C-alpha positions in Angstrom: 8.1 -17.1 -26.9 8.2 -16.5 -23.2 9.7 -13.1 -22.4 11.1 -14.4 -19.1 13.2 -16.9 -21.0 14.0 -15.1 -24.3 13.7 -11.5 -23.1 14.1 -8.8 -25.8 14.0 -11.4 -28.6 10.6 -12.6 -27.5 9.3 -9.0 -27.2 10.5 -8.1 -30.7 9.0 -11.3 -32.1 5.7 -10.7 -30.4 5.5 -7.1 -31.5 6.4 -8.1 -35.1 3.7 -10.8 -35.1 1.1 -8.3 -33.7 2.0 -5.7 -36.3 1.8 -8.2 -39.2 -1.7 -9.2 -38.0 -2.9 -5.7 -37.6 -1.8 -4.7 -41.1 -3.3 -7.9 -42.6 -6.6 -7.2 -40.9 -6.7 -3.6 -42.2 -6.1 -4.9 -45.8 -9.1 -7.3 -45.6 -11.7 -6.9 -48.4 -15.3 -7.1 -47.1 -14.5 -9.0 -43.9 -17.2 -11.4 -42.8 -15.7 -12.8 -39.6 -14.8 -10.6 -36.6 -11.3 -11.0 -35.3 -9.8 -10.0 -32.0 -6.1 -9.5 -31.1 -5.8 -10.4 -27.4 -2.7 -9.4 -25.7 -1.9 -10.2 -22.0 0.8 -8.2 -20.4 0.3 -5.8 -23.3 2.9 -3.3 -22.1 5.5 -5.8 -23.4 4.0 -5.5 -26.9 2.6 -2.0 -27.2 3.7 0.2 -30.0 2.8 3.7 -31.4 0.8 2.0 -34.2 -1.7 0.4 -31.8 -3.9 3.5 -31.5 -4.0 3.9 -35.3 -5.0 0.3 -35.7 -7.7 0.7 -33.1 -9.0 3.8 -34.8 -9.4 2.0 -38.2 -10.1 -1.6 -37.1 -13.9 -1.3 -36.4 -14.8 -1.0 -40.1 -12.6 -4.1 -40.7 -14.5 -6.1 -38.0 -11.4 -6.3 -35.9 -10.7 -5.3 -32.3 -7.9 -5.3 -29.7 -8.2 -6.6 -26.1 -5.2 -5.5 -24.0 -4.5 -6.4 -20.4 -1.9 -4.7 -18.2 -1.4 -4.0 -14.6 -1.2 -0.2 -14.8 -1.1 2.7 -17.3 2.4 3.4 -16.2 3.5 0.1 -17.8 2.4 1.4 -21.2 4.2 4.7 -20.7 7.4 3.0 -19.6 7.6 1.0 -22.9 6.6 3.8 -25.3 9.4 6.2 -24.4 9.4 9.8 -25.7 5.9 11.3 -26.0 4.5 8.3 -24.1 1.8 10.3 -22.3 0.1 11.4 -25.5 0.5 7.9 -27.1 -1.0 6.2 -24.0 -4.0 8.6 -24.1 -4.5 8.1 -27.8 -4.5 4.3 -27.3 -6.9 4.4 -24.4 -9.3 6.8 -26.2 -9.9 4.1 -28.8 -11.1 1.4 -26.4 -14.9 1.3 -26.2 -14.9 -0.6 -22.9 -12.3 -0.7 -20.2 -12.2 -3.0 -17.2 -10.5 -1.9 -13.9 -9.6 -4.4 -11.2 -8.0 -4.0 -7.8 -5.0 -1.7 -8.3 -2.7 0.3 -6.1 -1.3 2.5 -9.0 -2.3 6.1 -8.2 -2.3 7.2 -11.9 -4.4 4.2 -13.1 -6.9 4.7 -10.3 -7.2 8.4 -11.0 -7.6 7.8 -14.7 -10.4 5.3 -14.0 -12.2 7.7 -11.7 -11.9 10.5 -14.2 -13.2 8.2 -17.0 -16.3 7.5 -14.9 -16.4 11.3 -14.3 -17.6 13.5 -11.4 -21.3 14.1 -10.8 -23.1 16.9 -9.1 -24.2 15.8 -5.6 -26.6 17.7 -3.4 -26.0 17.5 0.3 -28.6 18.4 2.9 -27.6 19.9 6.2 -29.7 20.5 9.2 -29.0 22.2 12.5 -30.7 22.9 15.7 -29.8 25.0 18.7 -31.3 26.0 22.0 -31.0 29.6 23.1 -32.6 31.9 25.7 -35.2 32.8 23.1 -36.1 29.1 22.5 -35.1 26.3 20.2 -34.4 27.0 16.5 -33.9 24.7 13.6 -32.6 25.2 10.1 -31.8 23.3 6.9 -29.6 24.1 4.0 -28.3 22.4 0.9 -25.1 22.6 -1.1 -23.9 21.0 -4.3 -20.5 19.7 -5.1 -18.8 17.7 -7.9 -17.8 14.3 -6.6 -16.6 11.0 -8.0 -19.2 8.2 -7.7 -16.3 5.8 -7.6 -13.4 7.4 -5.8 -9.8 6.6 -6.9 -9.2 4.9 -3.6 -12.1 2.5 -4.1 -10.0 0.4 -6.5 -7.8 -0.5 -3.6 -10.7 -2.3 -1.9 -11.9 -4.5 -4.8 -11.6 -8.2 -4.3 -8.8 -9.7 -6.3 -9.6 -13.4 -6.3 -8.5 -16.4 -4.4 -9.6 -17.5 -1.0 -11.9 -17.0 0.9 -14.4 -15.6 -1.7 -12.9 -16.6 -5.0 -14.3 -13.5 -6.6 -12.7 -10.7 -8.6 -14.5 -7.3 -8.4 -14.2 -5.0 -11.4 -15.6 -1.7 -12.7 -16.6 -2.0 -16.4 -16.5 1.4 -18.0 -18.1 1.9 -21.4 -18.1 4.7 -23.9 -21.9 4.9 -23.7 -24.2 4.5 -20.7 -25.3 1.1 -19.6 -29.0 0.3 -19.2 -29.1 1.8 -15.7 -28.0 5.2 -17.2 -24.4 5.4 -16.1 -21.1 4.7 -17.9 -19.7 2.3 -15.2 -21.0 -1.1 -14.1 -19.7 -3.0 -11.2 -19.1 -6.6 -12.3 -17.9 -9.6 -10.2 -16.2 -12.6 -11.8 -16.4 -15.8 -9.7 -13.5 -18.2 -9.9 -15.4 -21.4 -8.9 
């Protein structure tokens, strides 16, 4: 049922169907086949039960794949206590994909999920004085994001001229190169 056409009726019907599927999947005895619940524009169908389902679903060979434009979309639909509910839901996802985005909260969340790293900076100086030239070097360490929140504004978002969508895939465990994030490009042609 298209939400644009049927509005709140479509949203309630979609949420009810998703909840019935989630509960049926949790009741399965010795599940053999994996099942995924895939929800586009997930903010329209998110509920407070979603994080509970996600927490229990792995042993039932079930998973959820949710797509939304920003984390604020979830918060706007969950109402009172939304911040905690959004955090509880996101904590259950083992992998998260971030695309081009101009939402400050979503981009900050993505950068925080990737986490800051200690970075050593080397500085050198030289000067000439009456007693002759002198040179010096020093180093300093600081915590920095390897992917800055603003970097998400510059990812390609598809269409001409490149027909490419740049993303940051963030996993719960490090990838083979040793970090939790992996730049991935999807080509549209």
